[in-house]
C-alpha positions as a printed NumPy array, in Angstrom:
array([[ 12.511,  20.301,  95.575],
       [ 12.207,  17.077,  93.659],
       [ 11.137,  14.07 ,  96.249],
       [ 11.142,  10.36 ,  95.921],
       [  7.436,  10.596,  94.499],
       [  8.779,  12.47 ,  91.503],
       [ 11.44 ,   9.771,  90.507],
       [  9.284,   6.402,  90.713],
       [  9.582,   4.354,  87.411],
       [ 12.921,   3.854,  85.016],
       [ 14.985,   6.274,  83.594],
       [ 17.561,   5.694,  80.948],
       [ 20.977,   7.67 ,  81.219],
       [ 21.894,   9.302,  78.055],
       [ 25.229,  11.684,  79.444],
       [ 27.899,  11.645,  81.823],
       [ 30.976,  13.657,  82.164],
       [ 33.84 ,  13.925,  84.315],
       [ 36.043,  17.002,  84.631],
       [ 38.924,  17.235,  81.958],
       [ 36.413,  16.721,  78.972],
       [ 35.823,  12.652,  79.139],
       [ 31.918,  11.467,  78.455],
       [ 30.278,   8.506,  77.922],
       [ 27.035,   8.176,  75.529],
       [ 26.553,   4.47 ,  75.051],
       [ 27.015,   2.363,  78.33 ],
       [ 23.405,   1.19 ,  78.704],
       [ 21.986,   2.303,  82.105],
       [ 18.616,   0.925,  83.162],
       [ 17.457,   3.088,  86.774],
       [ 14.463,   1.478,  88.376],
       [ 13.134,   3.296,  91.193],
       [ 10.239,   1.792,  93.038],
       [  8.64 ,   3.021,  96.159],
       [ 11.751,   3.21 ,  97.607],
       [ 13.979,   0.347,  96.824],
       [ 15.763,   1.056,  93.636],
       [ 18.064,  -1.311,  91.063],
       [ 20.768,   0.054,  88.719],
       [ 22.185,  -1.877,  85.765],
       [ 24.916,  -0.425,  83.093],
       [ 26.343,  -2.054,  80.417],
       [ 29.526,  -0.703,  78.457],
       [ 28.794,  -0.727,  74.436],
       [ 30.854,  -3.173,  72.795],
       [ 30.039,  -6.487,  74.539],
       [ 31.65 ,  -9.616,  72.487],
       [ 30.031, -11.727,  71.227],
       [ 29.304, -15.619,  72.511],
       [ 27.719, -18.475,  72.531],
       [ 27.614, -19.132,  75.736],
       [ 25.098, -20.654,  77.582],
       [ 25.979, -20.462,  81.011],
       [ 28.806, -19.458,  83.461],
       [ 31.085, -22.182,  83.037],
       [ 31.173, -21.661,  79.565],
       [ 32.219, -17.542,  79.766],
       [ 36.07 , -17.271,  78.389],
       [ 38.353, -14.623,  79.661],
       [ 37.045, -12.359,  76.769],
       [ 33.674, -12.181,  78.255],
       [ 34.61 , -11.776,  82.333],
       [ 36.728,  -8.82 ,  81.371],
       [ 34.396,  -7.669,  79.394],
       [ 31.512,  -8.462,  82.643],
       [ 34.384,  -6.761,  84.711],
       [ 33.499,  -3.376,  83.06 ],
       [ 29.942,  -3.271,  83.9  ],
       [ 28.534,  -1.762,  86.982],
       [ 24.737,  -2.619,  88.895],
       [ 23.566,  -1.952,  92.274],
       [ 20.481,  -2.086,  94.248],
       [ 19.033,  -0.295,  98.174],
       [ 17.003,   1.914,  99.506],
       [ 16.935,   5.766,  98.428],
       [ 16.856,   8.789,  99.582],
       [ 16.076,  12.556,  98.683],
       [ 16.72 ,  15.002, 101.118],
       [ 17.283,  19.35 , 100.24 ],
       [ 17.484,  18.163,  96.956],
       [ 20.625,  15.6  ,  97.348],
       [ 19.368,  11.472,  96.629],
       [ 21.294,   8.74 ,  98.188],
       [ 21.54 ,   5.918,  96.69 ],
       [ 22.637,   3.268,  99.14 ],
       [ 23.96 ,   0.066,  98.357],
       [ 22.879,  -3.654, 100.002],
       [ 24.717,  -4.926,  96.382],
       [ 27.493,  -3.49 ,  94.13 ],
       [ 28.402,  -5.782,  91.314],
       [ 31.975,  -4.476,  91.778],
       [ 34.094,  -4.133,  95.241],
       [ 33.188,  -1.62 ,  97.487],
       [ 35.32 ,   1.487,  96.803],
       [ 34.611,   3.123, 100.015],
       [ 32.786,   6.368,  98.586],
       [ 29.092,   7.049,  99.086],
       [ 26.84 ,   7.143,  95.803],
       [ 25.198,  11.169,  96.347],
       [ 23.904,  13.644,  93.778],
       [ 22.264,  16.874,  93.746],
       [ 19.021,  16.47 ,  91.514],
       [ 17.275,  18.712,  89.526],
       [ 14.986,  19.075,  86.528],
       [ 16.489,  21.207,  83.914],
       [ 15.12 ,  21.902,  80.385],
       [ 13.172,  18.308,  81.28 ],
       [ 16.098,  16.524,  81.621],
       [ 16.638,  15.033,  85.456],
       [ 20.636,  16.727,  86.206],
       [ 22.5  ,  14.217,  88.693],
       [ 25.897,  16.206,  90.57 ],
       [ 27.992,  14.272,  92.339],
       [ 28.45 ,  14.989,  96.06 ],
       [ 31.487,  12.334,  96.597],
       [ 32.921,  12.427,  93.42 ],
       [ 32.853,  14.792,  90.527],
       [ 30.65 ,  13.631,  88.094],
       [ 27.268,  14.666,  85.98 ],
       [ 24.943,  12.46 ,  84.916],
       [ 21.754,  13.365,  82.566],
       [ 18.53 ,  10.845,  82.987],
       [ 15.634,  10.761,  81.046],
       [ 12.154,   8.938,  82.303],
       [ 11.006,   6.299,  80.072],
       [  7.953,   5.745,  81.662],
       [  6.169,   5.45 ,  84.984],
       [  3.877,   3.708,  86.312],
       [  2.655,   1.61 ,  90.277],
       [  5.51 ,   0.246,  91.56 ],
       [  6.593,  -2.084,  93.473],
       [  9.702,  -4.032,  95.503],
       [ 10.449,  -7.313,  97.82 ],
       [ 13.867,  -6.955,  99.783],
       [ 15.087, -10.751,  99.308],
       [ 17.512, -13.003, 100.997],
       [ 18.57 , -16.847, 100.143],
       [ 18.953, -19.382, 103.408],
       [ 22.464, -18.768, 102.706],
       [ 22.265, -15.122, 103.42 ],
       [ 23.19 , -13.667, 100.023],
       [ 20.858, -10.742,  99.303],
       [ 18.476, -10.324,  96.119],
       [ 15.595,  -7.971,  95.142],
       [ 13.099,  -7.129,  92.638],
       [ 12.262,  -4.062,  91.836],
       [  9.272,  -3.338,  89.01 ],
       [  7.34 ,  -0.145,  87.375],
       [  4.73 ,  -0.291,  85.079],
       [  5.921,  -2.929,  82.788],
       [  9.628,  -2.741,  83.34 ],
       [ 11.833,  -5.018,  86.249],
       [ 15.008,  -5.288,  87.707],
       [ 15.946,  -8.719,  89.524],
       [ 19.159,  -8.692,  91.504],
       [ 21.073, -11.669,  93.122],
       [ 23.845, -10.684,  94.516],
       [ 27.54 , -13.099,  95.413],
       [ 27.606, -15.669,  98.185],
       [ 30.692, -13.866,  99.218],
       [ 31.27 , -10.228,  99.013],
       [ 34.272,  -9.05 ,  96.949],
       [ 37.732,  -7.444,  98.575],
       [ 36.89 ,  -4.103,  99.547],
       [ 39.088,  -1.496,  97.346],
       [ 39.735,  -4.264,  94.507],
       [ 39.687,  -3.536,  91.242],
       [ 37.063,  -6.504,  89.646],
       [ 39.169,  -6.842,  86.683],
       [ 42.491,  -7.234,  88.208],
       [ 40.866,  -9.973,  90.396],
       [ 39.842, -11.35 ,  87.322],
       [ 43.004, -11.17 ,  85.709],
       [ 44.474, -12.3  ,  89.119],
       [ 42.203, -16.043,  89.308],
       [ 44.524, -18.943,  89.436],
       [ 42.155, -20.757,  86.845],
       [ 38.663, -19.526,  84.325],
       [ 36.315, -20.986,  86.753],
       [ 37.722, -19.102,  89.657],
       [ 37.293, -15.989,  87.394],
       [ 34.189, -16.878,  86.067],
       [ 33.305, -17.454,  90.05 ],
       [ 33.398, -13.914,  90.4  ],
       [ 30.609, -13.224,  88.463],
       [ 28.059, -15.53 ,  90.108],
       [ 25.428, -12.712,  90.389],
       [ 22.768, -11.415,  88.534],
       [ 21.624,  -8.018,  87.153],
       [ 19.117,  -8.043,  84.783],
       [ 16.912,  -5.475,  83.551],
       [ 13.252,  -7.424,  81.561],
       [  9.798,  -6.105,  80.401],
       [  6.64 ,  -7.601,  81.877],
       [  4.106,  -8.39 ,  78.724],
       [  1.617, -11.5  ,  78.69 ],
       [  2.144, -12.662,  81.493],
       [  6.023, -12.836,  80.974],
       [  8.641, -11.256,  82.743],
       [ 10.825, -11.159,  80.213],
       [ 14.545, -10.34 ,  80.67 ],
       [ 16.09 ,  -8.033,  78.016],
       [ 19.326,  -7.256,  78.807],
       [ 21.638,  -8.433,  81.909],
       [ 24.604,  -8.602,  83.516],
       [ 24.945, -12.077,  82.156],
       [ 24.268, -12.641,  78.701],
       [ 23.089, -15.922,  78.394],
       [ 20.106, -14.732,  80.843],
       [ 18.797, -11.8  ,  77.835],
       [ 15.75 , -13.542,  76.391],
       [ 14.758, -16.021,  79.274],
       [ 11.399, -15.614,  81.72 ],
       [ 12.288, -15.139,  84.818],
       [  8.703, -16.505,  85.356],
       [  8.939, -15.24 ,  89.61 ],
       [  5.919, -16.725,  91.775],
       [  4.975, -16.267,  95.657],
       [  4.683, -19.304,  97.258],
       [  1.231, -20.171,  99.022],
       [  0.977, -17.361, 101.957],
       [  3.455, -14.874,  99.742],
       [  6.737, -15.428, 101.832],
       [  8.779, -16.349,  99.373],
       [  9.328, -15.529,  95.769],
       [ 10.581, -18.669,  93.199],
       [ 12.443, -17.645,  90.415],
       [ 13.592, -19.253,  86.523],
       [ 17.138, -19.588,  87.126],
       [ 19.913, -21.849,  85.924],
       [ 22.996, -23.338,  87.853],
       [ 26.65 , -22.041,  87.197],
       [ 26.981, -25.138,  84.231],
       [ 23.61 , -24.587,  82.587],
       [ 21.259, -26.672,  84.693],
       [ 17.734, -25.379,  84.568],
       [ 17.166, -24.581,  88.063],
       [ 13.99 , -22.799,  90.763],
       [ 15.989, -20.564,  93.088],
       [ 13.97 , -19.603,  95.988],
       [ 14.343, -16.646,  98.038],
       [ 12.889, -15.529, 101.52 ],
       [ 11.006, -12.083, 100.951],
       [ 12.798,  -9.858, 104.231],
       [ 10.53 ,  -6.679, 103.154],
       [  8.131,  -5.17 , 100.593],
       [  7.137,  -2.114,  99.171],
       [  3.794,  -1.319,  97.295],
       [  1.139,  -4.293,  96.534],
       [  3.033,  -7.173,  94.888],
       [  0.521,  -9.916,  95.228],
       [ -0.92 ,  -7.933,  92.469],
       [  1.797,  -8.68 ,  90.459],
       [  2.487, -12.06 ,  89.672],
       [  0.535, -15.617,  90.664],
       [  0.644, -17.945,  93.46 ],
       [  2.226, -21.017,  93.406],
       [  3.341, -23.738,  96.226],
       [  6.118, -24.644,  93.173],
       [  7.549, -23.152,  90.167],
       [  7.334, -25.028,  87.242],
       [ 10.014, -23.464,  85.345],
       [  9.823, -26.182,  81.871],
       [  9.767, -23.877,  78.705],
       [ 11.231, -20.583,  81.28 ],
       [ 14.12 , -19.86 ,  79.065],
       [ 13.932, -20.092,  75.272]])
């Protein structure tokens, strides 16, 4: 029977199939499993080409594409072969369904079969390694997280205000009163990246303009807050500081400790 410790590390999805023969093999999916906290990013193929460098430069074409993305994070647990992915934050509105699936290895593939919805997913482990995870919250109560395993990480920042439960994100974007109102629906972030030579480089993100940036995470002097390099909606470089509410693993070994974060040169 699969246990939580069997699942640590980075997983990539090779297939999802639904009843009736519909399937998807092209969406980029990153599931990073920490000691118990997980984070997940899903970016469909066919993303429009854009020169946007910040949220306020995104047009409706990109907003419509962003509404097709998925991602979430929260605690994961498995019992009697059934995994449950709880969601502290969901990129899409809450649809009222749970996220549970039976998990079993079949011919070297991790096969997940939905309990709350009919689907089958195939997962391939990309790598595993020492893992850590931080549960974060902003002064405004916005949820966030940083999960890392091996040389991979996923950073997530939730919305300041939750989307209406049961809504359809694409419809919310179409019904928005203005382009800035549509853009504000996506004022959140889920980013996957790799750690190399002291740099936390974002490789794939729910925000295309974040790709290539250095997240540059840093503890404060006593390890109670985490700061990251970010940009405001209009593209101004900023430092975003989070309060750490829970930690797993040994995060102090993963990045430098600073009282402030110098973000000069953090983004390309």
